C-alpha positions in Angstrom: 14.1 0.3 -11.4 13.1 -1.3 -8.6 9.2 -2.2 -7.4 8.8 -2.0 -3.8 5.4 -2.9 -1.7 5.1 -1.8 1.7 2.1 -2.9 4.1 1.8 -0.6 6.9 -0.7 -2.3 9.5 -0.7 -2.3 13.5 -2.1 -6.2 13.0 0.2 -8.6 12.8 -1.9 -11.2 11.6 -3.1 -8.9 8.7 0.5 -8.0 7.9 0.8 -11.9 7.4 -2.2 -12.8 5.5 -1.5 -9.6 3.5 1.2 -10.6 2.5 0.9 -14.0 2.1 -2.0 -13.0 -0.1 -0.2 -10.5 -2.2 2.8 -13.4 -2.9 -0.1 -15.7 -4.3 -1.8 -13.1 -6.3 1.8 -12.4 -8.1 3.6 -9.5 -6.3 7.1 -9.3 -8.0 9.0 -9.3 -4.8 7.8 -10.3 -1.6 6.1 -7.4 0.4 8.4 -5.4 3.2 5.7 -5.0 6.1 5.9 -2.4 9.1 3.8 -2.5 12.1 3.5 1.0 12.3 3.3 4.2 10.2 6.6 5.9 11.7 8.7 2.9 11.3 7.7 2.8 7.4 8.2 6.3 6.9 11.7 6.1 8.6 12.4 3.7 5.8 11.2 5.4 3.1 13.7 7.8 4.5 16.6 6.0 4.4 19.0 6.6 1.3 17.8 4.7 -1.6 17.5 4.8 -5.3 15.2 7.9 -6.6 14.2 5.2 -9.4 12.2 2.9 -6.8 8.6 2.4 -7.3 6.5 2.4 -4.3 2.9 0.8 -3.7 2.1 1.2 -0.7 -1.1 -0.6 1.5 -2.3 1.1 4.3 -4.0 0.9 7.1 -6.2 3.9 8.5 -6.4 3.1 11.9 -3.2 2.7 14.1 -1.7 4.0 17.5 0.8 6.8 17.4 0.7 7.3 13.6 -2.6 6.6 11.8 -3.3 6.7 7.7 -3.8 10.1 7.6 -0.9 11.3 9.5 1.2 9.2 6.7 -0.2 10.0 4.3 0.3 13.8 5.6 4.3 13.3 6.0 4.6 12.1 2.5 3.3 15.2 1.1 6.8 17.2 0.0 8.7 13.7 0.4 11.1 13.5 -2.3 9.5 10.1 -3.1 6.2 11.7 -3.3 5.9 11.0 -7.4 7.1 7.1 -7.2 4.7 6.2 -4.3 0.9 5.0 -4.7 -0.7 4.0 -1.7 -3.7 1.6 -1.7 -5.8 2.3 1.9 -6.7 -1.0 3.5 -9.3 -0.5 6.4 -12.0 -2.0 8.5 -13.7 1.3 7.8 -16.7 1.2 6.0 -17.7 5.1 5.8 -18.1 6.4 2.9 -16.3 9.5 4.2 -13.6 8.0 4.7 -13.2 6.7 1.0 -14.0 9.9 -0.2 -11.4 11.9 1.8 -9.0 8.9 0.7 -9.9 9.2 -3.2 -9.5 12.6 -2.9 -5.6 12.2 -2.2 -3.5 12.5 -5.2 -1.0 9.3 -3.9 -4.4 7.3 -3.3 -5.3 4.9 -5.8 -7.4 2.8 -4.2 -9.7 2.2 -0.9 -10.4 -1.7 0.0 -12.0 -3.3 3.1 -10.0 -5.5 5.1 -9.4 -8.4 4.9 -7.7 -7.9 1.2 -9.3 -10.7 -1.2 -8.3 -12.3 -4.1 -10.7 -10.2 -6.0 -9.2 -7.2 -4.9 -5.9 -7.7 -5.7 -7.0 -9.1 -9.2 -9.0 -6.3 -9.8 -6.1 -3.6 -8.6 -3.6 -5.3 -11.1 -5.7 -3.6 -13.8 -4.9 -0.1 -12.4 -2.2 2.0 -14.2 1.2 1.8 -13.2 -0.1 -1.1 -10.1 0.5 -3.7 -12.6 4.2 -3.3 -12.9 4.4 -4.5 -9.4 2.9 -8.0 -10.6 3.9 -10.7 -12.6 2.6 -10.6 -16.1 -0.2 -14.0 -16.8 -0.4 -14.9 -12.8 -3.3 -12.1 -12.7 -5.9 -14.0 -14.1 -9.1 -14.9 -11.9 
C-alpha cells in the first residue's frame, strides 16, 4: 500500500513552504503539489491502485474550484475511503472550521502557514501517522 500526500493550494509559495515542511517533519514521500483543485481531482481520477492512501492538505479559497467544491467532488468518488483531508486556510472563521470538521473526510482544520507543531500534532491522529516516518516526529 502506497501513501501519497497531496497539497492543493493556488499559492505557489504556500505549496513550496508546506511541501518542504512536510518533508522536514518526516513525510514518507515527497508531497505532490497542485495549484488548482481541478488538477488534483484529475490526478485522483487517473488509473491508480485502489490500495493507495491519500492525505490531502487542502486550501479553501481558490479560484475556479474552491476547497468546498473539491470536497463535493470527492463525495461518491471511488477513492473516498482512501482519502483523508486536512484543511489549511487563512480563514479564521469558526463557522468554516465547524463546516469543515462536519465533513467525514476532513480530519483537521489548520491555519496558514503550517507550522512544525501542527504537523507533529497531526501525526498523533489515527491513520495519519502512517504517512510519516516513525521516530521523526519528536518535537
